[in-house]
Each structure stands twice: as C-alpha cells, then as structure tokens.
N, C-alpha and C positions, 0 to 999 in steps of 0.2 A: 244807214246806220246811226241811232241814236249817240250821243256822246256819252251817255251813261253805259250803254252796252260796250263802247269803246275803253271806258276806264276799268270796267269790270274785267274785259279781255286781258286788258294790260296787267291789271291786279293778279288775276288768275295766273298768266304767264310768268309773272314774276313771283308768285308764290311757289308756283312748280318749280321754276328753275332754282329757287331757294332751297326746296325740299330736296331737289336732287343732290345740290351742292351738299347739304347737310348728310346725306345719305353716303354720299362719298367721302365726306371726312369722318363721319362716325365709321366707316367700314375700313379706312385708315387706319383709325385709333382702335378699333377691336384687333386688326391684325398686330398692330404695335404691343398691345396689352397681352394679345397671346403670346407673341415672341417672348416678352419679358415673363410672364409667368412660367412658359416652358425652360427658358433659362434657370429661373427660380427651383423647379422642380428637379432639375439635371442638378443643379448645386447640393439641394437637400439629399438627393438619391446619392451623390459622391460622398457626403458628410456621412450619412448611415453605412455606406459600405465602408469606410474608412473606420468608425466605430466599431462595424461588426469585426473587421480583421483584429482591431485592438482587444476587443472582447474575448476572441480566441486565444489571442498572444497572451492575455492575462492569465495569471494562476489563481484556479479556484479552486473551491471545495470538491473533492471527489464523492462516488458513491461509497467508498469504504470508509468506516470511521476513521476519523485522523489523517485521511488520505487528502491530495490533490490533484488536481487533472491536468494533465501533461497539455500544454497548449497545442491547440488545433487538432487534439484526438478526443476520443471517449474512454479512454485509458484513464485509470486511476490508480495512482502509487502512493504508497505508503512508506514510509523509512523508519525504522525502530531499532533499540537497542540501549545500552549503558557500559559505562565502564565501572566495573567494580573491584573494589580492593578486599581482600578478607585477610583478616589477622587470627591466627590461631595461636592458643597457648595450651599446652598439653601437661596437667599437673603430673599425671603417670600413666604408663601405658601408650607410648607414642608408636603411631605407625604412620607418622606423615613421609617416611620413603617411599611408602605406597599409595596412600590415597590422604589426603588432609582432613576430609570430614568423614563422618562415622559409617562404616560400611563393614557389617557383621563379620564377612569371611576375612577380613583383613586387621581384625582388633589382635593384640597380642597375646598368645597364650601366658598364662601366670609361669613364671621360672623362666622364661626366655629373656635374652637380652633385652630386646625391644620393650617388654615387659616393665624391665627395671630402669629405663630411660625416663627421667621426668624433666620437668620445667622448661620444656622445648618451644621454642616460637617459630611461626612459619606464616609467611607473607606471600601472598598469591593474587595475581589477577586474571588467573585463567576462566574463572566465569563468566568475563565480560562477555557480551553478546551482540551480534549485528545480524538483522534481518531487513527483509523486503519483501511487499506483499503488493499484487497488483490485480486489477480486474478490467475488464471490457465487457460490454454487452454483447450478445450474440441473439440469433433467434432459438437456438435451445438454451438460452439464459446467460448467466454470467459466467465467463471463462476466469477463471481465477488463478493465481500461482502466488506460492510463496516458497521463500528460501531464507534458512535462519541457521545460524550456527555460532557457535563461542571455542573456547580454546581448551576445554576441559577433557582431554583426550583419555580414552579409558586406561586405567593404571597399567592392566595386563599386558598391552602393549609395549611396555617399557620406556612410552614417549612422556610420559606425564609425570613420573617419579621426581619426589625432591632431589634425589641421589642419583640411584639407577647405575647405569653404566657408567664408564669413565667418560666415554664420548658424549654421553647426556649430560654428565655433571659440567663438562666444558661450556657446552653449547647454553647450559642454563646462566652458568657464571659471566660468559659474556656478552649475551645478549638478551637473558632473561625470558626467552621466548619459549611457548608452546605452539605446536602445531593446530591450526585451525579446522574445527571437524564439523561435519552438516549434522545437525538436530533434526531438521523438518525441510524438505523440499518436495514438492508436488505441485501438480496440476488438478483442477477440478473444474466440471461443468455440469448443471444440475446436481443429481445424486452421484455422478461418477466420479470418483477419485483413484489417481495414480501416482505414485511416487511413495515417499518416505515419510510417516507420520506415527502418532501413537497408535499404538496395537487396537485393533477393533474392542480387545479384551480389557482394555482399561476404560472406566469412567472417571474422564480429566475432570468434569465439573463436581465430584466428588472427593477429588484428591485433596486430602488436608495440608493445608499451609505449614511448613516446618522451618526451624532456622536452618536445620542442616540440608546443604545440597543436594544429598542423597536421599532425603524423604526418610520416612517411618519404615523400620525395619520390616519386612513381610509384606509390604505392598506391592501391587504389580507395577511395574515400571518399566515401560520397553516402548523402544520405537523401532517400528519395522517397515523395509519396502515391501509396498502392497498393492493390489488394485481392490477396490472397495465401492461399492455400490449400496446407496441408502435410500430406502424409499420410505416418504414420510406419509402419515395419516392424521387427521384432525384429531381422532377420538383414541386411538390406540399408538400413540407414539411413534417411534421409527423403526423400520425393521432394516437391518445390515447384514450384508453377506460379502465376506472378501476372501482373496487369496493372498496369503501372506508368506514372508520367507520362513522356511522350515526352521532356521537356526537364528539364534538371537544373536 
C-alpha cells in the first residue's frame, strides 16, 4: 500500500470521526435548544392564561348602553337612578294634602277650605328613583330584566299624603319616609315580554316632556302587569298583542 493511500485513509477516518462527533454535538445542542424553547412556550402560555383570567375579572363595558359586564360572565348590568328634591309653592288652591303635583281630580273646588288656602310650601323627595337593568345572550336572543321604582305612592292609598291619617302624619314627621313602589318590573326575550311596564296603549316615544310629575291632563298614562308579544317588520313597523291587567 502506498503512503499516499495510507494518508488518504487516515485523513478520511479522521474526517469521518470528526463528522460523527459534530453530529453528536449538534444533536445534543438541538435537544437542549428544544428544551429551552419548550420552557419558553410554557412560560408564555402561563402568562397568557394569567392575562385571560385578569381580563375576565376586569370590569368592561356591557352590551346594554351605559352598562358593565359582571366579571367572568356574559351578563351585562346597568344601575341607574337619581335623588330628587321638589319644592312646591301654591299661590292659591292648595291640594298638597292629597297630591303635591297637578292632578285634575284633586284640584280643590271653588268655595272649599282647600281652595281658600294659599301661600303654602311643600318639600318632597319621593320622586327619587332607583333602577337596575340586566341582559345576557341566549340562543333565543338577549334575555333582559328590568326593575325600577320610586317612592311616589298613589295618593288614594293614603300612604303618600302630606298629612292624611294621624299615623301617617307621625311617620312623616319622625322619618320623612314614603313607601317604595314598583314602576316597572319585567323580563323580556326576543319579542316576548312578561311583567309590569307601560301599557300597550301608550306611545311612550311621543309622550310630551312636562315640568309637572303627573304629565299633561287627559294624556294616557298607565303601567300594567301584562304578557305582550311584539312582531317587528322592516317595512310596516311593529305589530303588538298583549294580555293586560283588566283594572288599572
């Protein structure tokens, strides 16, 4: 065997051994790199999960205008209301013992004691209002609930008169309180509504704004317990049918 052939063989063997060593080293490095990448991915996933939990716990805007979403759920809720103080001065013809605002059946008749009273002052906060509105998506549409009330009880019940019975006088002097009353309380999904709200015979959108709480004389004004279904059309408006309480 020639020397040149021996040198070539030794060189080839050395290169082969070096290549195998390099391959082994590269495989170990690759395994180590994979381990590092896997650890980084797990860390990123953990941070993403933590961020998602924080996002669910954060208070975000709900689907109802002015509402917020309850953390960790699809329920949107809106709280509203106001504290209101009314000051009334009757120049003549006072009926604040029955109702502080203008209501035709309670206007004192000429010649009566109430008609002769004048220059009386009356303060009340009974029109202060509280309300909550909530909604959550379902396969049938948004399921909504609304509960709203104030403290302006019907004068005919004897609970809201300024004077009224002796017991009522004592209550008002001691606590200035009026009983809470429900204005609206209903649930609605799609076109179906069940509960208490404005009567189907009221066009609330066209109801005029007035300073007086009772609104204009002769205007339809009634809230009724009812079951109502509204079918909307794109071209002909809404068609509504309802079963309402037969007594106001």
